[in-house]
N, C-alpha and C positions, 0 to 999 in steps of 0.2 A: 567478433561481437564489435556492436556502434552504439556507445553511447546516447541518454538525449542529455541535455543540457547539462542536468547539471552531476554530470561526471563518474566516475567507477570510488572515488571517496565521499558520497553527498548521504551515508551513512543511512541510506536508505535500499530505494528499489533500483539504482543504480548497481551500488557498492552489491547489495546482493543478488543480484540475478551474474553479477561479476563473477562473484564466488563459486555460482555452477559452473563457470568456462573452466577456470584455476581446478576446480575439485576433479571437473574432466577430463582433465591436463596430467592429473597425479594420478589415477584411476584408469586412464584411456591409456594412454602413451599418447598423449597426438600432439602434435603440433599445432600450437594457437596462434593470435596476432589480435589484435584492438584496435580500437581507435574512440577518442573521445570526441564528442558534440559541445561545440560553447556557442552555437546559436542553431533557429531551425534550418539556414540555408547551409550547413555542413551537412545538414542528413545526408540528400543523395550522392555527393560527392564522395562522403565520407564508405558508403554500402559502396560507390563504384572502385574505393581504392580497393576493397578486403578481396570483392571480384577480380581487380586485376591481380590482387596477390595468390590468387588461385586456389581460394579456400571452395573445401567441396561444402561446407554449409554456412550460413551466417545469421549471427542469432541477434535482433535491434531490440532496446529497450526503451519501451514505452508508447503510449498511447499517439504523442505528437507524431512519433513516425510511422503512420498507419500508411500514411499514401507515397512515398518513398518505399519502402517494403513493397509495399503491391506493386510500383510501378519496377521496380526492379525483380521479382520476383517473375514476374512475367515476360521481361529481357533475358533473365537467364533461366532457362528452365533445366539446366542441367545442376544449378547449386540449390541444394536444400536451404529454404530459409525459418527461422524460427523468430513468430514475435510474443515479446511480454506486453501486459496489459491492453490488447485490443485482438478485436474480434469483430472485424467488418463483414457483413453479410455478404460482400462478392468476394472477397478471400476463399469462399466454397466453392469456386470457380480454379483455385487454382490449386492444381497437383502438389505442389513444391512449397507454398506458404502454410505453415504451421502455429495456430494463434494460441498462449499459452495464459490463459487468464483466471480471476479470481474474484470468490464471492461472498466479499470483505463485507455486502451488508450482515452474511451471516452469525461471522463474530465480532465485528464490530456494534451489534445488537447485545454481546452479550457484554461490551467493554458499556456502552452506555447504558445499561445494570449497572455492573461493577459501579461506576461511575458514578451514579444514583444513591446506590450506597451507603457512599463513602465523601461523599460530599459534607460540608460544613456546613455553607453559606445556601444551601439546597437552589444554586443555581451551578449550573457546568457552561464551557466555552467549544467550541471550536471555529477553525478557520480552515481556507482548504488553498491551495496554489494558485490553481485555474479553477475555472467551473467546467471540467470536463467530466465525463462520467466516469473516472476512473480512480478522482476527489469524490465528487458526490455521493459516490455509493457506501463510501465508510463515515458518509455525514448524514446519511441517508439509515444505514441502520444503527446509528451513533443514537439517534434522536428516538426513534424506535423503539430502542432499548427503556433511553428516561422513560417513557412517555407507557411503558411495560410497566415500569416499575410504579409510576406512582398509579399505577391500575390497578395493581395487585397492591400496592401496601396503602391503599388513600391517601397520595404525597402531595408533593406540589414543588417537584423539582423540575427550574426550569432550565431550558437548554435556550444559551445565547448564540449567534454567531448563522446559522444554519434556521431553516424555514421548509418541514421539508415539505407544508403543503403548497408554498410557492416557488417549491425551488429558487430559493435564494438567499444570500446571506455572505458571510466575509470573506473577501481573498483578496489575496498580498498581490500590492499594485505594480507597476513597471511593465517593463519589457518582457524580462528575464525572471517572471513574479519566484518559481521553483528557488533561485538562487539570492532573491532578494531574501535575505539573514534582518537584514532592521525595518526591512515593514513586518518580516514575521512579527517580530518584538515589537511593532505599534502595536496592532492588531490583536495581539495577547494582552500587549497595557491595555489595551481599549478595554476587551473582555474585561480582566479582571476588576477593572474601576466601575463597570459594571455590575459585579461582585461575584463572578466568576473563580472558585478559588481549586477547581480542575480542569485544565485546558485540553482539548485534541487534538493537534496540530495534525493535517494532513495536506502537508505543505514541504515533502524532500526535503533538501536545503533547509530551506527556508521557516522548514518547523522549528532547528534550532533556535527561531529567537523567542520560540512560545516558552523554553526549556532554559535558557537563558531566563527571564520571567521569573518560571518557578525556581529558578535554583537562586534568584535575588530575593527569595520573598520569606529565607531565614524561614522556609516549613509553613506558610500559610497558604501556598499555592505548590499543585504537585497535575503529572500531566502524564496522559495515556500517551503510548508513542505510537508510530505504525510502519506495517509494510516489513519490517522484522526487529530481532528484539533487541532494544532501545539502549539496556543493557552491558550489550558485547558491544553497538555502533557506534553508542555514546557512552560510556562509557563514566563516562565526568559526571553521566547527569544520574547516575541512576540511582540515586538518594531523592530524590523526588519522584521518579516512575515508578508509579501504580503497577502498573504492568505494559502491553503493549500488543496490538493485533499486527501480528509476522503474516505473512505469503510467502509462501517455500516456494522462492521463488529460481533458490536454488539448485530445490532438486528437482523441479519441473527442469530447466536448464540441461542440468547433465543429464536428466535421461532425455530429452530429445537430441541431443548430440549423441550419447551413444547409440538412438535405434538411429540415427543418420550411420553410424561407423558400423551395424552389424546387419545394417540393411531390413528392417522394420519400420521405418520412418516413412510417415503417415500424417495426409493432412487434419486427422480430424483436431476435434480443438481438443487442450486439453486445459479442464474448468478444474481450479482448486475449492475443495467442499471441508465444511468441520468434518464431514464424514470421510474422505479421505486427506484430509490431516494437512490438505494443500493452505490450507488457511484454519485460527486459532488464534486463544492469547496464550501470550509467554507468561512462565511464569514472576509470582511476583517480586522475587527476590530480597528488597529490604524492607519491603510491605507487603511478607510472606504472615508476620505476627501482630500485622497492626489492620487485615484485613479478617473483619469475621468469621469463626467456623460458619455461621448460617450462610453469611454473604457467601462466599465459596460455594457448600451446598447447592445451594439456589441456582447458583452459575453453571455449574453443573448439571442441575434439572434441565434448565433452557437451553443447554445445549444436549442433553436428548431431543426434548422438544422439536424444537427445530429441525434436526434431522431428522424426524422421526417424524414432521409435518403438522403437530399440534402447533407449531408457531409460526405463521404464517411472516414472510418479508418483506413488505411493500417496493421495495426500491425499484423505481422503473429502468436505473442503472445495472441491475442484474444480470451476467452474463447468461446465456441462453444454455 
């Protein structure tokens, strides 16, 4: 496995994907190797280091590794590759490269409705690590979920930090935005200063800056985490986490490795959805008693309606 720049302890998508590797090692009795990237310049050489280590399969983690992974897969047809969070149309031409992608617009829609139902200020905020599809898909779904709440309840909850119509919003600055916790904290503070009392950071490790702001607010600000159950990956912030939008990256990674082991590997994309539990909302944990029963019932109905096609998700970032 080759990580994105966030590393395997990012409390987010790298860490969850890495769990898939370690689960596969335990359950399948295989040998594993891994290398962490510190910047984009590392991607190609880190992938090559796994090829040089005679790995039969290499999993790369993150949209930004797409070009390097595609090039390596073409150059090493005897090695099977899987990539988390990327599905370039060019991949279809490469038999040894499997995309592992997730329609988090579906689950983020539910999170947006939840946030709209829980806010006291009638303002919720979101920010991203970078303006890439695997980030904006969360923000699209979240904003649409808030809009649906307003429609259903004749409410006026405002989303700060993302304009779905313009496809523009707040993103962490810097050369390594996903690692810029200070930058994430500054954006979160700005959103709170504008009245947001629920934060939805989609920024990997930098999103922890948003959780720091929530924790320091003495209960006035709370958050919804992404990629993994924040009460497990970022346990210290659980008292401020209403829920999380999870992506079952660990399961899809483990399953793709298992397929490589038993000879059933193919390049057909895995798409995690609400229907196959590839994405969804994590438990409410410490907020379980605080989320009204009526709101919980509405969230379940929304999930059913999205799965059944009654509710349509508009995000262009959704995987096919």
